[in-house]
C-alpha positions as CSV (number, residue, x, y, z in Angstrom):
1,M,25.3,-98.4,-36.0
2,T,29.1,-97.0,-36.3
3,R,32.3,-98.7,-34.0
4,R,33.4,-95.3,-33.8
5,F,35.3,-96.3,-29.9
6,D,36.9,-99.3,-31.1
7,G,40.2,-99.9,-29.2
8,R,39.4,-97.4,-26.7
9,R,39.2,-97.8,-22.9
10,A,36.6,-96.1,-21.0
11,L,36.0,-95.8,-17.7
12,V,32.1,-94.3,-16.2
13,T,31.2,-93.6,-12.8
14,G,28.0,-93.7,-11.0
15,S,27.4,-96.4,-13.4
16,S,24.9,-98.9,-11.7
17,R,21.7,-97.2,-13.4
18,G,20.8,-94.7,-14.8
19,I,22.8,-91.9,-16.9
20,G,25.6,-93.9,-16.3
21,A,24.9,-97.3,-16.9
22,G,23.4,-94.9,-20.1
23,V,26.5,-94.2,-21.3
24,A,28.4,-97.2,-20.7
25,E,26.1,-99.0,-22.5
26,R,26.4,-97.2,-25.6
27,L,29.9,-97.1,-25.1
28,A,30.3,-100.6,-24.9
29,A,27.6,-101.3,-28.2
30,E,30.5,-99.0,-30.4
31,G,33.4,-101.0,-29.7
32,A,34.6,-99.1,-25.7
33,D,36.0,-102.0,-23.4
34,V,34.2,-100.3,-20.4
35,A,35.6,-99.6,-16.4
36,L,32.3,-99.7,-14.4
37,V,32.2,-97.5,-11.7
38,A,30.0,-97.3,-8.6
39,R,30.1,-98.6,-4.7
40,T,26.7,-101.0,-5.5
41,L,28.0,-104.8,-6.8
42,G,24.4,-106.7,-6.0
43,A,21.1,-105.1,-5.9
44,H,20.7,-102.1,-4.2
45,A,18.3,-102.4,-0.9
46,T,15.5,-99.5,-2.2
47,L,16.7,-98.2,-6.1
48,P,16.9,-101.1,-8.4
49,G,20.0,-101.1,-10.9
50,S,23.4,-102.6,-9.7
51,L,26.8,-103.3,-11.4
52,E,26.0,-107.0,-11.8
53,E,23.6,-106.3,-13.4
54,T,24.7,-102.8,-15.6
55,A,27.5,-105.5,-16.5
56,A,26.0,-108.5,-18.0
57,R,23.4,-106.3,-19.7
58,I,26.7,-104.9,-21.8
59,A,27.8,-108.1,-22.1
60,K,26.6,-108.7,-25.1
61,Y,28.8,-106.7,-26.9
62,G,31.7,-108.6,-26.9
63,T,34.0,-105.6,-26.0
64,K,35.9,-106.2,-22.7
65,V,33.5,-104.9,-19.2
66,E,35.5,-104.5,-16.0
67,I,33.8,-103.4,-12.3
68,V,35.7,-101.2,-9.5
69,V,33.8,-101.1,-6.5
70,A,34.5,-97.8,-4.6
71,D,33.5,-95.2,-2.5
72,L,33.9,-92.2,-5.0
73,T,33.4,-89.9,-1.3
74,D,36.4,-91.9,0.4
75,E,39.2,-90.6,-0.7
76,Q,41.5,-93.8,0.3
77,Q,38.8,-96.3,-2.3
78,R,38.8,-93.2,-5.1
79,D,42.4,-93.2,-5.0
80,T,42.5,-96.9,-6.4
81,V,39.6,-96.5,-9.2
82,V,42.0,-95.3,-12.0
83,S,44.8,-97.8,-11.2
84,Q,41.8,-100.7,-10.7
85,A,40.7,-99.6,-14.1
86,I,43.7,-99.5,-15.6
87,E,45.4,-102.9,-14.6
88,K,42.0,-104.9,-16.0
89,L,41.2,-102.9,-18.9
90,G,44.7,-103.6,-19.9
91,G,45.7,-100.0,-20.7
92,T,45.8,-96.3,-19.6
93,I,41.8,-94.9,-20.0
94,D,40.9,-93.0,-22.8
95,I,37.8,-91.9,-22.0
96,L,36.9,-90.8,-18.4
97,V,33.3,-90.0,-17.7
98,N,32.6,-88.7,-14.2
99,N,29.1,-89.2,-13.8
100,A,28.0,-90.3,-10.3
101,A,26.9,-87.3,-7.6
102,A,25.5,-87.5,-4.5
103,A,22.4,-84.8,-5.0
104,I,21.0,-84.3,-1.3
105,Y,18.4,-81.8,-1.0
106,A,17.9,-79.6,2.3
107,P,17.1,-75.9,2.8
108,L,20.3,-73.9,2.2
109,S,19.0,-72.1,6.0
110,E,19.4,-75.7,8.0
111,Y,21.8,-78.1,5.5
112,P,24.2,-79.8,7.8
113,L,28.0,-79.2,7.4
114,R,28.7,-83.4,6.7
115,R,26.1,-83.3,4.1
116,R,27.6,-80.8,2.4
117,R,30.8,-82.6,3.2
118,V,29.5,-85.5,1.4
119,V,28.2,-83.5,-1.6
120,F,31.6,-81.8,-2.4
121,E,33.4,-84.8,-2.0
122,A,31.1,-86.8,-5.3
123,N,30.5,-83.9,-7.3
124,V,34.3,-81.8,-6.9
125,H,36.6,-84.0,-4.9
126,A,36.3,-87.1,-6.5
127,P,35.6,-85.9,-10.2
128,L,39.1,-83.7,-10.0
129,D,41.1,-86.9,-8.5
130,L,40.0,-89.3,-11.2
131,M,40.5,-86.4,-13.9
132,Q,44.4,-85.6,-12.9
133,A,44.8,-89.7,-12.4
134,V,44.3,-90.3,-15.8
135,I,45.5,-87.7,-17.7
136,P,49.3,-88.7,-17.5
137,G,48.5,-91.4,-19.3
138,M,46.0,-89.2,-22.0
139,V,48.9,-86.9,-22.5
140,A,51.8,-89.7,-23.2
141,N,48.7,-91.2,-25.8
142,G,48.5,-87.6,-27.0
143,Y,44.8,-88.0,-27.1
144,G,42.2,-88.4,-24.7
145,W,38.5,-87.4,-23.7
146,I,37.3,-86.2,-20.3
147,V,32.8,-85.6,-20.0
148,N,31.8,-84.6,-16.7
149,V,28.2,-84.1,-15.9
150,S,26.7,-81.3,-14.3
151,S,23.6,-79.9,-13.9
152,G,20.9,-76.9,-14.9
153,T,21.1,-75.9,-11.4
154,T,23.5,-73.8,-11.3
155,K,22.0,-71.4,-12.6
156,Q,21.2,-68.3,-10.6
157,W,17.5,-67.3,-9.8
158,Q,17.1,-64.1,-10.8
159,G,13.9,-61.6,-9.3
160,P,12.5,-60.5,-6.5
161,P,10.1,-61.8,-7.6
162,F,11.6,-65.2,-7.9
163,T,9.8,-68.1,-9.4
164,L,11.0,-71.5,-8.5
165,I,10.6,-75.0,-9.0
166,E,11.0,-77.9,-6.6
167,P,12.6,-78.8,-4.2
168,G,13.4,-74.5,-5.0
169,T,16.2,-73.6,-2.9
170,A,16.9,-77.3,-1.3
171,M,19.2,-77.8,-4.2
172,T,21.4,-74.7,-3.7
173,V,24.4,-77.1,-2.1
174,Y,23.8,-79.7,-5.0
175,G,24.3,-76.6,-7.9
176,A,27.2,-74.8,-5.9
177,S,29.0,-78.1,-6.1
178,K,27.7,-78.5,-9.8
179,S,29.0,-74.9,-9.9
180,A,32.4,-75.6,-8.8
181,L,32.8,-78.8,-11.3
182,N,32.4,-76.1,-14.4
183,R,34.9,-74.0,-13.4
184,I,36.9,-77.0,-12.7
185,S,36.5,-78.0,-15.8
186,N,36.8,-75.8,-17.7
187,G,40.2,-74.7,-16.1
188,M,41.5,-78.1,-16.8
189,G,40.3,-78.0,-20.9
190,V,42.0,-74.8,-20.4
191,E,45.5,-76.3,-19.1
192,L,45.6,-79.5,-21.2
193,Y,44.8,-77.3,-24.7
194,G,47.3,-79.0,-26.9
195,E,47.9,-81.7,-25.3
196,G,45.1,-83.8,-27.1
197,V,42.9,-84.4,-24.2
198,R,39.6,-82.8,-24.6
199,V,37.8,-82.1,-20.9
200,N,34.3,-80.3,-21.1
201,T,30.5,-80.6,-19.2
202,I,27.0,-82.2,-20.3
203,E,24.4,-80.9,-18.5
204,P,20.4,-82.3,-19.4
205,R,18.5,-79.5,-20.8
206,A,15.4,-80.4,-19.1
207,A,14.9,-83.3,-15.9
208,V,16.5,-87.3,-17.4
209,L,14.0,-89.4,-14.6
210,S,17.1,-92.1,-14.1
211,E,15.8,-94.3,-10.6
212,G,17.6,-91.9,-8.2
213,A,15.5,-88.7,-10.0
214,R,12.1,-90.7,-9.8
215,V,12.8,-91.1,-6.0
216,L,13.7,-87.7,-4.6
217,V,11.7,-85.5,-7.6
218,G,9.7,-88.1,-9.8
219,E,6.8,-86.3,-8.3
220,T,7.0,-83.2,-8.9
221,I,8.3,-83.3,-12.6
222,R,5.6,-82.4,-15.4
223,P,6.4,-84.6,-18.5
224,D,6.9,-81.4,-19.9
225,Q,9.6,-81.2,-18.2
226,V,11.6,-84.4,-18.9
227,E,13.8,-85.2,-22.0
228,S,14.9,-88.9,-22.8
229,M,17.7,-91.0,-21.4
230,E,18.9,-91.2,-24.8
231,Q,18.7,-88.0,-25.5
232,M,21.1,-87.8,-22.5
233,V,23.5,-90.2,-23.7
234,E,23.2,-89.3,-27.3
235,A,25.4,-86.3,-26.2
236,V,27.3,-87.1,-23.3
237,T,29.4,-90.1,-25.9
238,A,29.7,-87.4,-29.1
239,L,31.4,-85.5,-26.4
240,C,33.6,-88.3,-26.2
241,D,35.2,-88.8,-29.8
242,C,34.6,-84.6,-30.0
243,D,37.5,-82.9,-31.9
244,T,40.6,-81.6,-30.0
245,E,39.3,-77.8,-30.5
246,F,36.2,-78.7,-29.0
247,T,37.2,-78.2,-25.3
248,A,36.9,-76.1,-21.8
249,R,33.5,-76.3,-22.2
250,S,29.8,-76.3,-20.5
251,C,27.4,-78.0,-23.1
252,V,23.4,-78.3,-22.6
253,S,22.3,-82.0,-24.0
254,L,19.4,-80.9,-27.0
255,D,21.4,-77.9,-27.7
256,L,24.0,-79.7,-28.8
257,I,22.1,-82.2,-30.7
258,D,20.6,-79.4,-32.5
259,E,23.6,-77.7,-33.1
260,W,25.9,-81.2,-34.1
261,A,22.7,-82.4,-35.9
262,L,23.3,-85.5,-33.5
263,T,20.4,-89.0,-35.0
264,V,19.6,-89.8,-31.2
265,R,19.7,-93.6,-31.0
266,G,18.8,-96.1,-28.8
267,L,20.8,-97.7,-25.8
268,D,22.5,-100.1,-27.8
269,G,23.4,-97.5,-30.7
270,T,21.2,-98.7,-33.1
271,A,18.2,-96.4,-34.5
272,L,14.9,-96.3,-32.4
273,P,11.6,-97.2,-33.9
274,E,9.5,-94.8,-35.3
275,T,6.9,-95.3,-32.2
276,T,9.6,-94.2,-30.0
277,A,8.9,-90.8,-29.6
278,L,12.1,-88.3,-27.5
279,P,10.0,-85.3,-26.0
280,D,10.2,-82.2,-28.3
281,L,11.5,-79.7,-26.0
282,T,12.1,-76.6,-28.1
283,A,9.4,-74.4,-27.2
284,S,10.9,-74.6,-23.1
285,P,14.0,-73.4,-23.7
286,D,14.1,-72.1,-20.4
287,L,13.9,-75.2,-18.1
288,T,15.4,-74.6,-14.9
289,A,17.6,-78.6,-16.1
290,I,17.3,-81.2,-12.8
291,R,19.8,-83.9,-12.8
292,T,20.2,-86.3,-9.6
293,E,22.4,-89.1,-10.0
294,E,23.4,-91.3,-6.6
295,L,26.7,-92.4,-5.9
296,A,25.2,-95.9,-6.7
């Protein structure tokens, strides 16, 4: 296991469970001090996982692990997230992973405004606000890594006829918010080019069945439409250590793993046991990726 993140301070949103918790663990396992951000401090009413559980699980790596409780759809709460993380970790943020998201699926013809506002607050405004908050410190230091977790639902359907998988057009608003995130990330990467700050998005090529995803779409996804948590985390953390010239990109997890010839490791950073089989999705490059995380 490497210590490539020694001395770095990371902030990971949506880290009470799922992809966020996995990324936080991998960063800590390789030496980073980590601020965990979500709105679920203790046990959740319906889903496994909490900030306290994530913090307890990664404490074994010996790095500093701090908790920031915040509802990222609330402008006032999210405005204090970065300042709290800086105070608790003892310095500026070097790595920001915007993973938290709101995935509310409903038919577009009857999708209510209040839900649209929640989705865009969580998936667009919150990541941009957090980026704006960490950028001054990153620019002053001359380095920084921002990784925004996106989704394959940004892809537009071609037709007619139209070939849809569940939940079909019900994921349009979610996909639209992630399209906005991709465009903003691209623009931010271009704007900061030359300052040492890399800004990229990463999406799974297939579904990552986190706790939230299992509840929303778990029964509708075939085994060949799933990639492992370890694969997604490998791709995310690779972007947390990429070169300055790799910025303003929209990446796909398994494609990046193949392009960079990455070895997929466990969440603790060690080699996976030979008995651990990772899905081979190379024969299914056109799967519509579904990435569902909740703000918890």
